[in-house]
C-alpha positions in Angstrom: 0.1 0.1 0.0 1.3 3.5 -1.0 1.0 5.5 2.3 2.8 8.6 0.7 -0.3 9.8 -1.0 -2.3 9.7 2.3 0.7 11.4 4.2 0.4 14.2 1.5 -3.0 15.1 3.0 -2.1 14.7 6.6 -1.7 18.5 6.9 -5.2 19.0 5.5 -6.7 16.6 8.0 -5.0 18.2 10.9 -6.2 21.8 9.7 -9.6 20.5 9.1 -9.8 19.2 12.6 -8.7 22.6 13.9 -11.4 24.1 11.8 -13.8 21.6 13.6 -12.7 22.9 16.9 -12.9 26.6 15.9 -16.6 26.2 15.2 -17.1 24.5 18.6 -15.6 27.4 20.3 -18.1 29.8 18.7 -21.1 27.6 19.5 -20.0 26.3 22.8 -22.0 28.8 25.0 -25.5 28.8 23.6 -25.4 26.6 20.5 -25.6 27.5 17.0 -26.7 31.0 15.9 -30.4 31.2 15.0 -31.7 33.8 12.6 -35.2 34.0 11.0 -34.0 32.0 8.1 -32.8 29.5 10.6 -36.2 28.9 11.9 -37.6 28.7 8.4 -35.1 25.8 7.6 -35.5 24.0 10.8 -39.3 24.1 11.0 -39.5 22.9 7.4 -37.2 20.0 8.0 -39.3 19.1 11.2 -42.4 19.0 9.1 -40.6 17.1 6.4 -39.4 14.4 8.9 -42.6 14.2 10.7 -45.2 14.6 8.1 -43.4 14.6 4.9 -44.6 18.1 4.0 -42.5 21.1 2.7 -44.3 23.4 5.1 -42.6 26.2 7.3 -43.5 27.2 10.9 -46.1 29.5 9.5 -48.1 26.7 7.7 -47.1 27.9 4.3 -45.0 26.1 1.6 -41.3 26.8 1.5 -40.7 28.9 -1.6 -38.4 31.7 -0.7 -35.6 29.2 -0.4 -35.0 25.9 -2.2 -35.8 22.6 -0.5 -32.4 20.7 -0.2 -31.1 22.4 3.1 -34.1 21.6 5.0 -34.3 18.1 3.4 -30.6 17.5 4.5 -31.5 18.7 8.1 -34.6 16.4 8.0 -32.3 13.3 7.2 -30.1 14.2 10.0 -33.1 14.8 12.4 -34.5 11.3 11.2 -31.0 9.4 11.8 -30.2 11.1 15.1 -33.7 12.0 16.5 -32.2 15.3 17.4 -33.7 18.7 16.1 -31.7 20.8 13.9 -31.1 23.6 16.6 -29.3 21.2 18.9 -27.7 19.2 16.1 -26.6 22.5 14.4 -23.1 22.8 16.1 -21.9 19.4 15.3 -23.4 19.7 11.7 -21.5 22.9 11.0 -18.3 21.7 12.6 -18.3 18.6 10.3 -19.1 20.8 7.3 -16.3 23.3 8.1 -13.7 20.6 8.6 -14.8 19.0 5.3 -14.6 22.3 3.5 -10.9 22.9 4.8 -9.9 19.3 3.9 -11.4 19.5 0.5 -9.8 23.0 -0.2 -6.4 21.3 0.8 -6.9 18.8 -2.0 -7.6 21.4 -4.4 -4.5 23.4 -3.6 -2.4 20.1 -3.8 -3.6 19.9 -7.4 -2.3 23.3 -8.3 0.7 23.3 -10.6 3.2 23.7 -9.1 2.2 22.9 -5.5 4.0 24.0 -2.4 3.1 22.4 1.0 3.9 25.7 2.9 1.4 27.5 0.5 -1.2 25.0 1.3 -0.8 25.2 5.0 -0.8 29.1 5.0 -3.9 29.3 2.7 -5.9 26.7 5.0 -5.0 28.8 8.0 -6.4 31.9 6.2 -9.6 29.9 5.3 -9.9 28.6 8.9 -9.4 32.3 10.3 -11.6 34.0 7.8 -14.2 36.1 9.7 -16.8 35.6 6.9 -16.5 31.8 7.1 -16.5 31.7 10.8 -19.5 33.7 11.0 -21.4 31.7 8.5 -20.5 28.4 10.2 -21.7 29.7 13.6 -25.2 29.8 12.2 -27.9 27.4 10.9 -27.7 28.7 7.4 -27.8 26.9 4.0 -24.5 28.6 3.1 -22.7 26.1 5.3 -23.8 23.3 3.0 -23.8 25.3 -0.2 -20.0 26.1 0.4 -19.2 22.7 0.8 -21.1 21.8 -2.4 -19.1 24.5 -4.2 -15.7 23.2 -3.2 -17.0 19.7 -4.0 -17.9 20.8 -7.5 -14.3 22.2 -8.0 -12.9 18.9 -6.9 -15.1 16.9 -9.2 -14.9 19.3 -12.2 -11.2 19.2 -11.8 -11.2 15.3 -11.8 -13.5 15.5 -15.0 -11.1 17.8 -16.8 -8.1 15.5 -16.2 -10.1 12.2 -16.7 -13.3 13.0 -18.8 -15.1 9.9 -18.1 -18.8 9.4 -18.0 -18.8 8.7 -14.2 -16.8 11.9 -13.5 -19.2 13.8 -15.8 -22.2 12.3 -14.0 -20.7 13.2 -10.7 -20.3 16.9 -11.8 -23.8 17.0 -13.0 -25.2 15.6 -9.8 -23.3 18.0 -7.4 -24.4 21.0 -9.6 -28.0 19.9 -9.6 -28.0 19.5 -5.7 -26.3 22.9 -5.1 -29.1 24.6 -7.2 -31.7 23.4 -4.8 -29.6 24.3 -1.8 -29.2 28.0 -2.8 -30.9 29.6 -5.9 -27.3 31.1 -6.4 -26.3 27.5 -7.3 -27.0 28.6 -11.0 -23.6 30.3 -10.8 -22.1 26.7 -10.6 -24.1 25.8 -13.8 -22.5 29.1 -15.5 -19.1 28.0 -14.3 -19.4 24.4 -15.8 -20.9 25.5 -19.0 -18.2 28.2 -19.6 -15.5 25.9 -18.9 -17.0 23.1 -20.9 -17.2 25.5 -24.0 -13.5 26.7 -23.4 -12.1 23.2 -23.0 -9.5 22.7 -25.7 -9.3 18.8 -25.2 -12.7 18.4 -26.9 -13.8 19.2 -30.5 -16.7 21.3 -31.2 -19.2 18.6 -31.5 -18.3 17.2 -28.2 -18.3 20.5 -26.6 -21.8 21.3 -27.6 -23.1 17.9 -26.6 -21.6 18.1 -23.1 -22.8 21.6 -22.8 -26.3 20.6 -23.5 -26.3 17.4 -21.2 -24.7 19.2 -18.3 -27.0 22.3 -18.7 -30.1 20.2 -18.7 -29.0 17.7 -16.1 -27.9 20.4 -13.7 -31.0 22.5 -14.0 -33.4 19.6 -13.7 -33.8 19.5 -10.0 -34.1 23.4 -9.9 -36.8 23.5 -12.6 -38.7 20.7 -10.6 -38.5 22.9 -7.3 -39.7 26.0 -9.1 -42.6 24.1 -10.8 -43.6 22.7 -7.2 -43.6 26.2 -5.8 -45.5 27.5 -8.7 -48.2 24.9 -8.1 -48.1 25.3 -4.4 -48.4 29.1 -4.2 -48.5 30.5 -7.7 -45.0 32.0 -7.2 -41.7 30.3 -8.2 -39.4 31.9 -5.8 -41.7 33.8 -3.5 -42.7 37.4 -3.6 -39.8 39.5 -4.9 -39.7 43.3 -5.0 -37.6 45.4 -7.4 -34.4 46.6 -6.4 -33.8 50.0 -4.9 -30.0 50.0 -4.9 -28.2 51.0 -8.2 -25.2 49.1 -9.6 -22.7 51.5 -8.3 -24.3 51.3 -4.8 -24.0 47.4 -4.8 -20.4 47.5 -6.3 -19.7 49.8 -3.2 -21.1 47.2 -0.8 -19.1 44.5 -2.4 -16.1 46.7 -1.9 -16.8 47.3 1.9 -17.1 43.7 2.4 -13.8 43.0 0.7 -12.2 45.7 2.9 -13.5 43.8 6.0 -12.4 40.5 4.6 -9.0 42.0 4.2 -9.0 43.5 7.6 -8.2 47.0 5.9 -10.4 48.9 8.2 -13.6 51.1 7.9 -11.5 54.1 6.9 -10.7 52.3 3.4 -14.5 52.3 2.6 -14.0 55.6 0.7 -12.0 53.5 -1.9 -14.6 50.4 -1.8 -15.8 51.0 -5.3 -12.2 51.0 -6.7 -11.2 47.9 -4.6 -14.2 46.0 -5.9 -13.6 47.1 -9.5 -9.9 46.4 -9.2 -10.4 42.8 -7.7 -13.0 41.9 -10.4 -11.0 43.5 -13.3 -7.9 41.6 -12.1 -9.9 38.3 -12.1 -11.2 38.9 -15.6 -7.8 39.8 -16.9 -6.1 36.8 -15.4 -8.8 34.6 -16.6 -8.5 36.2 -20.1 -4.8 35.5 -20.0 -5.5 31.9 -19.3 -7.9 31.6 -22.1 -5.4 33.1 -24.5 -2.8 30.6 -23.3 -5.3 27.8 -23.6 -4.4 26.9 -20.0 -7.9 26.1 -18.8 -7.8 22.4 -18.0 -6.8 22.9 -14.3 -8.1 23.7 -10.8 -6.8 27.4 -11.0 -9.1 28.0 -14.0 -12.1 26.7 -12.1 -11.7 28.9 -9.1 -11.3 32.0 -11.3 -14.3 31.3 -13.5 -16.4 30.7 -10.4 -15.1 33.8 -8.6 -15.9 36.1 -11.5 -19.3 34.6 -12.2 -20.5 34.4 -8.6 -19.4 38.3 -7.9 -21.1 39.3 -11.2 -24.3 37.2 -10.3 -24.7 38.8 -6.9 -24.0 42.3 -8.4 -26.4 42.1 -11.2 -29.3 40.3 -9.3 -28.9 42.9 -6.3 -29.4 45.6 -8.9 -32.5 44.1 -10.5 -34.2 42.3 -7.5 -34.6 43.6 -3.9 -33.3 41.5 -1.1 -31.3 42.1 2.0 -28.5 44.5 1.3 -25.2 42.8 0.1 -23.4 41.5 2.9 -20.6 39.1 4.0 -23.2 36.2 4.2 -24.4 36.6 0.6 -20.8 36.8 -0.5 -19.4 34.2 1.8 -19.7 31.3 -0.9 -17.0 33.2 -2.9 -14.6 33.6 -0.1 -12.4 30.2 -0.7 -12.5 30.7 -4.4 -11.4 34.2 -4.1 -8.5 33.4 -1.6 -7.2 30.9 -4.2 -7.6 33.1 -7.0 -5.8 36.0 -5.4 -2.8 33.8 -4.3 -2.4 31.0 -6.7 -0.8 33.0 -9.5 2.3 33.7 -7.2 3.0 30.0 -7.6 3.5 30.3 -11.1 5.8 33.4 -10.9 7.9 31.3 -8.3 8.1 28.4 -10.5 9.5 30.6 -13.5 11.9 32.7 -11.4 15.4 32.3 -10.9 16.6 30.8 -7.7 17.6 34.0 -5.7 14.4 35.8 -6.9 12.3 32.7 -6.0 13.6 32.7 -2.6 12.9 36.4 -2.2 9.4 36.1 -3.4 8.7 33.0 -1.3 10.0 34.7 1.8 8.1 37.9 1.2 4.9 36.1 0.4 5.0 33.9 3.5 5.6 36.9 5.7 2.8 38.9 4.1 0.5 35.9 4.6 1.1 35.5 8.0 0.8 39.2 9.0 -2.7 38.9 7.1 -3.5 35.8 9.1 -2.5 37.5 12.3 -4.7 40.5 11.6 -7.8 38.4 10.7 -6.9 36.5 13.8 -7.3 39.6 16.0 -10.8 40.2 14.5 -12.0 36.6 15.2 -10.6 36.7 18.8 -12.4 40.0 19.4 -15.7 38.4 18.0 -15.0 35.4 20.3 -14.4 37.6 23.3 -17.6 39.3 22.8 -19.6 36.2 22.1 -18.3 33.5 24.5 -20.2 34.8 27.4 -23.6 35.5 25.8 -23.6 33.4 22.6 -23.7 34.0 18.8 -26.0 37.1 18.0 -29.6 36.1 17.2 -32.3 34.1 18.8 -29.9 31.8 20.8 -28.0 34.6 22.6 -28.7 35.9 26.1 -30.7 39.0 24.9 -33.4 36.6 23.8 -32.9 33.7 26.3 -32.8 35.9 29.3 -35.5 38.3 28.1 -38.2 39.3 30.5 -40.7 39.6 27.6 -39.9 36.3 26.1 -40.1 34.7 29.4 -43.5 36.3 29.9 -44.7 34.9 26.4 -43.4 31.5 27.3 -45.3 31.2 30.7 -48.5 33.1 29.7 -49.7 31.7 26.4 -53.3 31.5 27.7 -53.7 35.4 27.3 -54.4 34.7 23.6 -57.8 33.5 23.0 -58.2 30.8 20.3 -59.4 31.8 16.9 -58.3 35.5 17.1 -55.3 36.0 14.8 -52.0 37.2 16.0 -49.5 39.6 14.3 -46.0 40.4 15.1 -42.9 42.2 13.9 -41.1 38.9 14.5 -43.4 35.9 14.1 -40.7 33.6 13.8 -39.6 34.5 17.3 -43.0 34.0 18.5 -42.9 30.5 17.0 -39.5 29.6 18.3 -40.1 30.8 21.9 -43.8 29.9 22.4 -44.8 27.4 19.5 -47.9 30.0 18.9 -48.7 30.8 15.4 -48.7 34.3 14.2 -48.6 36.3 11.0 -45.6 38.8 10.1 -46.9 42.3 9.8 -47.3 43.2 6.2 -44.6 44.9 4.2 -45.2 48.5 3.3 -44.4 47.9 -0.4 -47.5 45.6 -0.8 -50.5 47.9 -0.8 -53.1 45.1 -0.9 -51.6 43.3 2.2 -51.7 46.6 4.1 -55.5 47.0 3.1 -56.2 43.5 4.2 -54.6 44.0 7.7 -56.3 47.3 8.3 -59.6 45.6 7.5 -59.1 43.0 10.4 -61.8 43.5 13.0 -59.9 41.7 15.7 -56.3 40.7 16.3 -53.5 40.5 18.8 -50.2 42.3 18.3 -47.0 41.0 19.7 -44.3 43.7 19.5 -40.7 43.3 20.1 -39.0 46.7 20.8 -35.4 45.5 20.0 -36.0 44.9 16.4 -36.0 47.6 13.7 -37.3 46.3 10.4 -38.1 49.5 8.5 -39.8 47.5 5.7 -42.8 46.3 7.6 -45.7 48.3 9.2 -44.5 49.6 12.5 -46.3 50.1 15.8 -46.8 53.9 15.4 -48.5 53.5 12.0 -50.8 50.9 13.2 -51.8 53.0 16.3 -52.6 55.9 14.1 -55.1 53.9 12.2 -56.3 51.3 14.8 -57.3 51.5 18.5 -54.8 49.3 20.2 -55.4 48.1 24.0 -52.1 47.5 25.8 -52.4 44.1 27.5 -48.8 43.5 28.6 -45.7 45.7 28.8 -42.4 44.3 29.7 -38.7 45.8 29.2 -38.4 44.4 25.8 -41.9 44.3 24.3 -45.6 44.6 24.6 -48.7 42.8 23.8 -51.7 44.8 22.3 -55.3 43.9 21.4 -57.6 45.4 18.9 -61.3 44.7 18.4 -64.0 46.4 16.3 -66.3 43.5 17.1 -69.5 44.9 18.8 
C-alpha cells in the first residue's frame, strides 16, 4: 500500500480538525446561531421528517428558499432524533472541517504545488471572519459552500479524466447545489463556460456536453420551481424590484472585501475602486489563461467561479430587492477568491531564478502570516464578545434571558383561540412559544396593508429591540387602529384590537 499519497493530505486533515474545533468554540456557549432564516429551515425540516410536507412554521409552503437544505436537516433529524437547533453545532463543525480538507485537496492539485502555501492558505480559510460567521449559524450557506468546493474537486477530476462517471458526478453535485441555494445557477454558469472553453474536445463534443450538463444540472431546480408555482402561484416567493443601483451594490461588495482583508472602515472611501480592481484583475487573469489555452486545471475553475458569482450577486442585487449585499451573501466566494488572489504567485515562483524565487517565497510567507494575524485579531475580538452571551440572534442571552420572552412562554393563555396574532417577528413567537402568528405586512405591498387594516380583531406581539423598517411599524398601526395594551415588559408589549360589537 502506498502511504505517501495519504501522508500528502495529513496537513489538510490536521487543519480540518482545527477548523472543526474553531466552530465548537463559537457555538459552545448557547449553541448554533439562530436567525429568521434558520427557523424557516429548521421548521421545514421538522415538518418534512414528521409529516413529509415542505411546510414552514407559519403553515405555508417553503418557496423563498430551495428545498435541499431543509431536506438535509430532516435526514439528520430522522437518523439522530435530534432537532436541527441542537444538532446545528456538530453539523457545522463537520461541514467546516470537510471544507478545509477539500480545499487542501484542491491546492495540492495546483501546478506547481508547495506544502507551505497549502498550510498558510488553509490557515487563512480557518481564520476567515466571513466563514467563521457563516458556520456559527444554522444557514444553508454552510452546506452550499461545501458543495461549491466539492464541485471544484469533481470538475477538476473530470477535466483530467473526462469519463462518463466523472461527468455524471459533476452534473449531480451541480443539480443538488441549485436546490440548496438559488445562487447555485452560478455553478451551472461556471461549468458551461469551462466546457465550451475546453481545448481537449472538438466542437461537437463541447456542444453535446454543454447541452447534457446544462439540462441535467438545472433539472432539480426546475422541478423545485414548478412545485413552488403549483403550491403558491409563485416560483421563488414574492420579490420586490431593487432600490439600490449598480454603483451602490459595487460599493457594498467593496466594503465587504475591505472587511475580509482587515483593511479597516477608513478604506471604505475606496470601496468601489477596490471591488472594481479585484473584479478586473480576475477577468484579466482569466482572459490570459484563455489566451494561453491553459484552462484544464483547478486554477481556471476557481477563477471562473469567482468571476461569475460576484457578477451574479452584483447584477441580481441591482435587479431584485433582497437584503443588502453583506458578508453572508458573498461568503460562497471567499475560498475561490482566496485561491484566485494567491495561486498566481506559484506560477511566478516556478518561472523565477533561484535567488528571486527565495525572495518572493519569503516575502509572500511574511505577508500571508501578517494577514493571518490581523484576521485572527478580528476573530478573537468576536469570540471574546460572544463567549459569554452566545452567537448574535435568537440563541443569545438577549433573547434567552429576556423578560418579555419569558412572559410569553409562561402566559400563552392570554391569547384567545381563533383570534389572529400579528408580530414584527413571527418566527420569534414560534421559536419561543410555539404559537402561530403572522408577520406584519410589508409597506411595499399595498393590498396586504389593506387586508391588515380591514381586520376586525387581532393581537399584536411587538418586540422593541427589532427595527425592520420595511414592515408596518407600531406607530403606523396606532394611528389607524385603537390598540389596547395588555402586557408591557422591558423588551416588548402585547396589544389587542377589536372592532367587534
